[in-house]
N, C-alpha and C positions, 0 to 999 in steps of 0.2 A: 802579559798576565795579570791576572784583579792580584789583590792579597789573601783573595781563597782562593788561588789555583784556577781559579774558571774565565774563561775568555771568549769573549763574543767576537766573531768573525761573520759578518752578512749574517744569514738566516741559520748558520751554524754553532753550537756552543764545542768548546774544548777545554775540556780540563786533566790537570795533571795527577795520574794516580799512583803513590810507590809502589813498589813490589815488596816484593818479600827477601829476595835474593838480592838488594842493590839495586833490581831493573825496575823501572819507572817507566808508566807506560799513561800516555794520552789518549784518551775518548774523546768521540767525537758524537753528539749525538745534533738532530734536526731543534736550531731552539724550539719551536712550539713543541714538540716534547717533551725536551727537556722541562721544560714549566709549567706544562699541560698541571699533573700533580698541586705543582706547590700555588695554580692558580686556582683550583678545584677547592683548595684549601682556604684560599683565602676567599673566595665565595660562600662557601659556608659559614667559614667565620663571622663574613657580615650581615648571613642572614640570619646568624644567631643569635649576633648584637640585636639585629633590629626589630627580632621577634623575643628576645628580653626585654626591651623598650614599649613592643605594643603590649609585655603580657605586663607590665611595672604601669602604662601609662591607665590601662584596661584596670589595673585594683588601684586607680589613683583614684580614677574616676568613680571608679563604686562605691570604695571609704567615702567620698565627696559626699555621691547624692545616697547614700546609708547614713550621711551625721547632717547631714538635711535633713531628711527622715526624721531621725529619732529626733532633730530639732523640734520639728514639727509637733511630735507625737507629745516632746513634755512640753511644748504651749498650750498644747489642746487639753491633757489633763491638767494645764498648772489654770487654766481656764472654769472645765470642771469645775475645780478645786475652789476654786471664787466662785463660781455662781453657790454649789452646796453653799459656802462661806454664807453669803449674800441671802439665801434660799433660808437658814438655822435664823441670823441676827433678826429676819423680818416675824418669823413664828416667834421669838427668844422678846421680842419687843410688843406681843400680839397685836401685831398686824391684818389688818383685812386680805384677804384672797390676790382683790384688785392688785395692791400697792404689794404683797409676794409676788403675783406675775410679773407687773408690771420693772421690778425691780434686775431680772431674769431674761424679761423675751425677748430684748433685743441680741444680750449676747446669743440666747440659745441659738437665735434663728442665723446668726454669722458662724458660732464651731459647727451649726449641722449641715451648712453652706445649704441654706433653701430659700428658695426667691420669699416663704413667709413663713409664721409660726404661730400659728393661735394654742390659746387657752381657753379649754369651754368648761363648762359647769354644763351636766346631765341635772335637765327636769324630766324627773322617770313620768311623775303624775301625767304632766303635759305632755310626757310625749316629744319635749321640742329639748334644746342646745341651744346653751345663751353666751357668748364671747366676756370672757373675762380680762384677756388682753391679749394683742396680735402687733406682729411686728411685719413690716414689710421692708425690702428696700432704703423705702426715703419716709415711711408715717408709722408712726407707734401711735392703737388705740386701746387705751385702761378705761376699764368698767361696764357696766351690763348696757343695752340697749340693741344688740343684733341679736335676732331668733332666728333658729328655723329648725328645721324636721329633725327627729335625732335617728331617721331614717339615712341616716346622710352620713351614718356615725360609721356605718359597717352592721355586724351581727354582733349586738348586746352581749349575746349570752360567751360570746369567743372575749369581748371586751372583762367583763364580772372578771375572767379566768383571766387578766393578764395576758390576752394574747391582742399581738401590734394585728390592726388594720390597715390592708393597702385599694383604699377604693376608686376605682377605674368608673370617672364621670359617665364615660355613655354610655357603660352597662344602667348607669341609675333608671330610675321611674323620671321621664319627661317633668321637669317642672320648673319656675321663675329660679329656684333657685341655681340647679346644674347648669341653663340657661348659660344664666352670668359665671359662671365656675368656668364653661367652656368658652364663652365670649373673652373670658378672660385669658384665655391659655391657656388652662389646669387641664389638665386630660390625665393626674394621677397626681391624689394624697393617699397621708399616711398618717395613721391614729392609731396613737400611740395613748393605752389607756395608764392613767395615774390617782389610785384608790384612796380614799381619803376618808376618813373618820372623824366623826363628835358632834 
């Protein structure tokens, strides 16, 4: 007999149960039946531990993802502030619009996560737009020289109201400019108005 008063012989379990009036009783039960409840409890405990571990792992993963997202957001905010600081310094130093645009065009392109960013100046009298600065993945262009139709900028009245324009190149009238855009795999682009006075 074991220390707990339970003994296993073959496929049966025997246990001594003390009685009330000095009589003891030996109880017999099949081992599978005797340990079924214990095994079920062990399985439940194992399942609970596995579920808890999975929950903690998921919570940790979400925390890491959230932390990375917060760090990226903080880095983007810091970059925006740096660009605003560069613009402020250039304006205070009375630099030309080209110099101001040159200082921020490449960081702006990277911040937006776009292949190209261009700062244009509108010549409403001529009905044209002229580059001030442009940045691609490998090159930066600063200064005048590239001019094209103001019709490529979307609705002028909406731009005057400060509304962003999403331009579908294939919906534009056929022209050498639209052909060049399509040839360089530009299907859509966004025009963001910046109204300057002075």
